[in-house]
N, C-alpha and C positions, 0 to 999 in steps of 0.2 A: 550279410546275408540272414534271412529269419531263420525261426525255430522249424524244422522240417515238421513237426507233429502239429503246431499251431497253424500252419500255412494250408493243412488240408481242409477241404471243407467239412462240415458235420453231416454225419450219415446216421438215418434213423436205423437202431438195430433191427437186425432181421426179425426176431423174435416178435418185435412190437408190430412188424407189417403183417405177420403170419396171424397174430392174434387179432388184429384189424380185420382181416379178410375173414376168420372165423366167424367174427361177431357179427358182422354184415351178411354173411351166409345165412346164419341162423335166423336174423330179423327177416330177411327175404323170405326164407323157408315158411315161418310162422305166417306172414302175410299170404303166402300162396296158398297154405292149408285152409286158412280163414276164407279167402276168396272162393276156394273150389267146395268148401262145405256148405257155404252160403248159396251158391250156385246149385248144390244138389238138395237142398232144404233141409241139410243136417244142423245148421246154425241159423237160426231165424232171430231177427231183432226183437228186443223185448224180452229175452230169456228162451230158455230151453223149450217152452211151449209153444212159442212163435205168438203171434196174435198181439202182443204187449201185455198179456194176461200173466205170463210167466208159468209159474206152476199153480198158481191158484184158479181154480174153476171161476166161471162167471157166476155172478151172484144170482141166487135162486128164490130167496125169500119164500113169499107164498105162491108162486107158481109151479113149485115142485122141484124134483131133482133128479139126477140119473139114476137109472137103476140097472140091475143085472137082467138079462134078456131070461133068464129062468123065472123071474118074478112077474113076468109080464101075463096077463089076463086075457090080452087080446093083442093081434097082429093087424097093422094097418098098411096096406100096399099103397106107396105114392110113386109117381111117375113124374120125373122132370122132363120138359118139352122144350125144345128150341124156339118154340112161339112164344116162350117166356112165361109159361104157366105152369102149374102143378096139376096133376090129376089123381085124386080129387082136390078141388079147392077150398071145401070145407070140411071139418070134422067135427064130431060132438064126442066129448068123454066125460066121465063121471068123475067129481072131485075123490082124490085119493087113487084113482085107476092108474095102473101101470101098463103101458103099451109098448109095443115094440114096433117102431116103423121100418118097414123094408122099402128103401128107396132106390129105385132104378133109374138110371139116366140113358134114355133111349134116344137121345140127341147126338149131335157131333161136336156140341160145344161142352167145356167143363162148367158143370152146375154145382149147387151146394144145396144144403136144407139146413138151415139155422132155426132152431126152436127157441121163441122167447117174447116177452113183453116189449113194449116199445121201447124202454130204456136199452134192454139188451140187443135189440136189433140196431139201435142207433150205435152203440158201443162196438158192435161186431162191424158195422158199415164203416166206421172211423179207423178201426184196425185193419180192415181190408184195403183202405185207401193208402196205406204204407207199403203193402206188400205186392210183389210182382203177381202179374196176371196167372192164374192157374195154377198158382203154389199150394200144395195141400197144406192144410191148416186146421186139423180136427181139434175139437175141443168137446166138452161134455155135452154141450147143447148143439152141437154142429159138425156136419160132415161134408167133405168133399167128394164129388164124384166125376171120374173121368168118363169120357163116352163109352156107353156100353157097359158101365160098371154098375153093380149092385152092392149097397151096404146097408147096415141096420145101425139105428139109434134107438135106445129103450129109455123112456121117461116115466117117472112117478108123477102124476099131476097132483097139485095142490089145491088152493082154494077155488071157488067157484069164479069164473071170470072169461076173459078173452085172450087168447094168445095168437102169434101169429108164427107161421114157418115161412122162411124167405130164403132167396139166392141172392147174395151180394157180389156176386162176380160182378165186374165193370158193366154197369148199364142196364143189367138183369131186374134188380129192385126197381129201379125208376121206370122200366117198361112194364111193371105189374106182376113180375115173378114172385107172388105171396100168397099164401092160403091162411084161413083163418082156424082156429081151433075155439070152440065153446066148451067151457068146462062147467058143467051143471051140478 
């Protein structure tokens, strides 16, 4: 007859099983929290600021920079329309002028107002291609507007030239949803 202790099959200690269950539960909890935060727009790819820009604002160089609303010398009202247009479609400003844009979405679709030169518009379009439709993704030069919403963006313009304001929701820019700003 054999040794009764060595004849019994090996059993994993209970504490090892409990520890394993706790570790697996914690990993699953972290995954669920990240998925829920992403779905709610609290955690966005590319860092805390979404867009892939992280905390850094988009480059501004000679086009100007974000400003505070109380520094504005003028207010310009802009309307986003579901006809894939902005009203007005052209604006003139002076170099160095600070303008608050009051943007209203009168349509049924989500729209945005993104201010920038061609390079900034392209960078924003590329970032938008990586995001879910309708996701809020405000930056210093861009605001997202839900149907019926009014929001503001204040900008101090830089050197003379031409800028564009545009909507990069899927298909909107391609349909012509952009306007021109002439800086004199």
